[in-house]
C-alpha positions as CSV (number, residue, x, y, z in Angstrom):
1,M,1.8,5.3,-14.6
2,Y,3.2,3.5,-11.7
3,E,1.8,0.0,-13.1
4,G,3.9,-3.0,-12.5
5,S,6.2,-1.3,-9.6
6,P,6.8,-2.8,-6.8
7,V,5.3,-1.5,-3.5
8,S,6.1,-2.2,0.3
9,L,3.3,-1.6,2.5
10,Q,3.9,-1.5,6.6
11,M,1.2,-0.1,9.2
12,V,1.9,3.2,11.1
13,K,-0.7,3.3,13.1
14,I,-3.9,1.5,14.1
15,I,-7.2,3.5,13.9
16,S,-9.4,1.4,15.8
17,A,-9.3,0.5,19.5
18,D,-9.8,-3.0,18.9
19,A,-7.7,-3.1,16.1
20,I,-4.0,-4.8,16.9
21,F,-0.7,-3.1,15.5
22,D,1.6,-5.3,13.0
23,N,4.8,-3.4,11.4
24,T,5.3,-6.7,9.7
25,I,6.5,-5.2,5.8
26,R,3.9,-7.1,3.0
27,H,4.8,-6.6,-0.4
28,C,2.6,-5.8,-3.6
29,K,2.8,-4.7,-7.0
30,V,0.7,-1.3,-8.2
31,Y,-2.1,-3.3,-10.4
32,R,-3.5,0.6,-11.5
33,Y,-3.4,4.3,-9.9
34,D,-6.4,6.2,-10.2
35,V,-4.6,9.7,-10.2
36,E,-8.0,11.7,-10.2
37,D,-9.7,9.6,-6.8
38,D,-5.7,9.5,-5.3
39,Y,-6.4,5.5,-5.1
40,I,-3.5,2.7,-5.7
41,Y,-5.1,-0.7,-7.0
42,L,-2.7,-3.0,-5.3
43,K,-1.8,-6.7,-5.9
44,L,-0.8,-8.3,-2.6
45,K,2.0,-11.4,-2.7
46,E,0.5,-13.1,-0.1
47,N,-2.5,-15.4,0.2
48,D,-4.1,-14.4,2.8
49,L,-5.7,-11.1,2.8
50,T,-6.3,-10.9,6.4
51,V,-3.3,-9.7,7.0
52,I,-4.1,-5.8,5.7
53,S,-6.3,-4.8,8.3
54,L,-9.3,-2.6,7.5
55,D,-8.6,-0.1,10.5
56,A,-5.0,0.9,10.4
57,R,-3.0,3.7,8.8
58,Y,0.2,2.4,6.0
59,G,2.6,3.7,4.4
60,C,3.4,2.8,1.2
61,H,7.0,3.1,-0.5
62,I,6.3,2.9,-4.4
63,S,10.2,1.9,-6.2
64,T,10.1,3.2,-9.6
65,K,12.8,3.3,-12.0
66,K,14.0,6.8,-10.9
67,E,13.1,7.0,-7.4
68,V,11.6,5.7,-4.6
69,L,8.1,7.2,-3.4
70,Y,6.2,7.5,-0.2
71,C,2.8,8.3,1.1
72,T,0.4,6.9,3.6
73,G,-2.8,6.0,3.3
74,V,-5.7,3.6,4.2
75,V,-6.8,0.2,3.0
76,K,-10.4,0.9,1.6
77,E,-11.3,-2.4,0.1
78,R,-10.0,-6.2,0.1
79,F,-10.9,-8.5,-2.6
80,Q,-10.1,-11.8,-4.5
81,S,-10.2,-11.3,-8.3
82,E,-8.7,-13.5,-10.8
83,E,-5.9,-11.0,-11.1
84,G,-5.0,-12.0,-7.4
85,N,-5.6,-10.6,-3.9
86,M,-6.2,-7.0,-4.2
87,L,-6.0,-4.0,-2.4
88,V,-7.5,-0.5,-2.9
89,F,-5.5,2.1,-1.2
90,R,-6.3,5.7,-0.3
91,I,-3.8,7.8,-0.7
92,E,-3.7,10.4,1.8
93,D,-1.2,13.8,1.9
94,G,0.2,12.8,-1.4
95,F,3.6,11.4,-2.6
96,Y,7.0,12.7,-1.0
97,S,10.3,11.8,-2.6
98,V,12.5,9.2,-0.5
99,A,16.1,8.8,-0.7
100,E,18.0,5.2,-1.6
101,K,18.9,5.0,2.2
102,E,15.3,5.1,3.7
103,K,14.0,2.5,1.1
104,L,12.3,-0.2,3.4
């Protein structure tokens, strides 16, 4: 559904008391979207997976051909595969359409 779409991922809140807040925008691409379980599998364009915290909530902008969608969620897993550096992002509260001027 959103496969291949570019994604901007940015930390919006830390969950753990010892986590470090980092509002750097991370660029990804949608690898697969699991509608049933509300998971997005993302391919991180950076080489270092550790820049993504498992103890934070992220804002996720997905740029489709027709619109820009926004959702929040958490990264449940991060791993390396033959496809590259992968993230398993769990969506919380669904998607919202974003005006083009608000795009990251």
